[in-house]
C-alpha positions as CSV (number, residue, x, y, z in Angstrom):
1,M,102.1,68.7,152.9
2,S,104.7,70.1,155.4
3,E,107.2,72.8,154.6
4,Q,110.0,70.1,154.9
5,S,108.5,67.9,152.1
6,Q,107.8,70.9,149.9
7,S,111.5,72.0,150.3
8,H,112.6,68.5,149.6
9,L,110.6,68.4,146.3
10,L,112.2,71.6,145.1
11,N,115.6,70.3,146.0
12,S,115.0,67.3,143.9
13,T,117.1,67.3,140.6
14,L,114.4,65.5,138.7
15,I,111.9,68.2,139.6
16,R,114.2,71.0,138.7
17,V,115.0,69.4,135.3
18,M,111.3,68.9,134.6
19,I,110.5,72.6,135.5
20,A,113.4,73.7,133.2
21,V,112.1,71.5,130.3
22,V,108.6,72.8,130.7
23,A,109.9,76.4,130.8
24,L,112.1,75.8,127.7
25,A,109.2,74.2,125.8
26,A,107.0,77.3,126.6
27,V,109.8,79.6,125.3
28,V,110.2,77.5,122.1
29,V,106.4,77.6,121.5
30,C,106.3,81.4,121.9
31,V,109.3,81.8,119.5
32,V,107.8,79.6,116.9
33,F,104.5,81.5,117.2
34,V,106.2,84.8,116.7
35,V,108.2,83.6,113.7
36,L,105.2,82.1,112.0
37,N,103.1,85.2,112.4
38,T,105.9,87.3,111.1
39,A,106.4,85.1,108.1
40,L,102.6,85.1,107.4
41,A,102.4,88.9,107.8
42,A,105.1,89.4,105.2
43,R,103.1,87.4,102.8
44,R,100.1,89.6,103.1
45,Q,101.8,92.1,100.7
46,P,102.9,91.6,97.1
47,I,106.5,90.7,96.4
48,E,108.4,93.9,95.6
49,I,109.8,93.5,92.1
50,E,112.3,96.1,91.1
51,P,111.3,97.7,87.8
52,Y,113.7,97.6,85.0
53,P,115.6,101.0,85.0
54,G,114.0,103.4,82.6
55,A,111.0,101.1,81.9
56,Q,107.6,102.9,81.7
57,L,104.6,101.5,83.5
58,V,101.8,101.3,80.9
59,A,99.2,99.3,82.8
60,Q,98.4,98.2,86.3
61,E,95.4,96.2,87.3
62,D,94.0,94.2,90.2
63,V,93.1,90.8,88.7
64,G,91.6,89.2,91.8
65,V,91.9,89.0,95.5
66,G,95.6,89.1,96.3
67,Q,96.6,89.3,92.7
68,D,97.8,92.2,90.4
69,R,99.5,92.7,87.1
70,L,102.0,95.4,86.2
71,L,102.9,96.0,82.5
72,Y,106.1,97.9,81.7
73,T,107.8,98.7,78.3
74,T,111.3,99.7,77.4
75,Q,113.2,100.3,74.2
76,D,116.1,98.1,75.6
77,A,116.6,94.6,74.1
78,A,114.8,91.8,75.7
79,D,118.0,89.9,76.3
80,R,119.4,92.8,78.3
81,V,116.2,93.1,80.3
82,A,116.2,89.4,80.9
83,D,119.9,89.6,82.2
84,F,118.7,92.3,84.7
85,Y,116.1,90.0,86.1
86,R,118.3,86.9,86.0
87,E,120.8,88.7,88.2
88,R,118.2,89.2,90.8
89,Y,115.9,86.2,90.6
90,H,117.8,83.2,89.2
91,K,119.0,81.6,92.4
92,D,117.4,78.2,92.9
93,E,114.4,76.0,92.2
94,F,112.2,78.6,93.8
95,Q,113.6,81.6,92.0
96,K,114.6,80.9,88.4
97,C,114.5,82.4,84.8
98,E,114.0,80.3,81.7
99,R,113.9,81.2,78.0
100,H,111.1,79.8,75.8
101,D,111.5,80.1,72.1
102,A,108.4,80.5,69.9
103,P,107.6,77.6,67.5
104,T,109.2,77.8,64.1
105,N,108.6,76.3,60.6
106,A,111.1,74.1,58.9
107,D,112.6,77.2,57.2
108,G,113.2,78.9,60.5
109,S,110.3,81.4,60.2
110,L,107.9,81.8,63.0
111,V,104.8,79.7,63.0
112,Y,102.9,82.8,64.5
113,P,104.7,85.8,63.0
114,D,102.7,88.4,65.0
115,E,103.8,86.7,68.3
116,P,107.2,87.4,70.1
117,A,110.1,85.2,68.9
118,F,110.8,84.2,72.5
119,E,110.0,85.0,76.0
120,V,112.1,84.8,79.2
121,M,110.0,83.8,82.3
122,C,111.3,84.4,85.8
123,S,109.4,82.8,88.6
124,I,109.7,83.7,92.3
125,D,107.9,81.6,94.9
126,N,108.2,82.5,98.6
127,S,104.9,80.7,99.5
128,T,104.7,78.9,102.8
129,I,102.2,77.4,105.2
130,N,99.1,78.0,103.2
131,A,100.2,81.5,102.4
132,Q,100.7,82.2,98.7
133,H,103.5,84.7,97.9
134,S,104.8,84.5,94.3
135,A,105.5,86.5,91.2
136,V,106.1,85.8,87.5
137,I,108.0,88.1,85.3
138,I,107.5,87.6,81.5
139,I,109.9,89.5,79.2
140,Q,109.0,89.6,75.5
141,P,110.4,91.5,72.5
142,H,107.4,92.7,70.4
143,T,107.6,93.1,66.7
144,A,103.9,93.7,66.0
145,G,100.8,95.2,67.6
146,P,100.6,98.2,69.9
147,Y,104.1,97.4,71.5
148,A,106.0,96.9,68.2
149,G,109.6,97.7,68.7
150,L,109.5,97.5,72.5
151,T,110.3,95.0,75.1
152,V,107.3,94.2,77.3
153,I,107.8,93.3,81.0
154,D,104.7,91.7,82.3
155,I,104.8,91.2,86.1
156,R,102.1,89.1,87.7
157,R,102.0,88.9,91.5
158,A,99.9,86.8,94.0
159,W,99.9,87.0,97.8
160,Q,97.9,86.0,100.8
161,E,95.0,88.4,101.6
């Protein structure tokens, strides 16, 4: 091919547009790759859940690959603790807090008197693209057992390993 025909090809608007489109596509692919890898890397660590102020960590355990459980207690009322977590994690369908009352008899007494009268469960799900990244916070007022008189905050987290 002569220099003149090569020069004519580069002067062609269609060729310039095609080169620009290919270059733009390459940049987009690189950006998507970086964003996806960054998102996946963030999900290789557990979600950081702010402990309730003044709560004491009484147990921590690994319950499987990419899963752990943190158990806190506090003397504050369960409703107050639930409000703390609602302010932080009740935002949409992927971050919500719901109260579940224990079953009661016709006279209003608890069917299972040794169990908490209610629990508030907050769920956080940041999972994406086959990468689990979630946490559940269960808040219960205990009236019996080893945590009688305390509010128990049970945090269960799962992430991509």
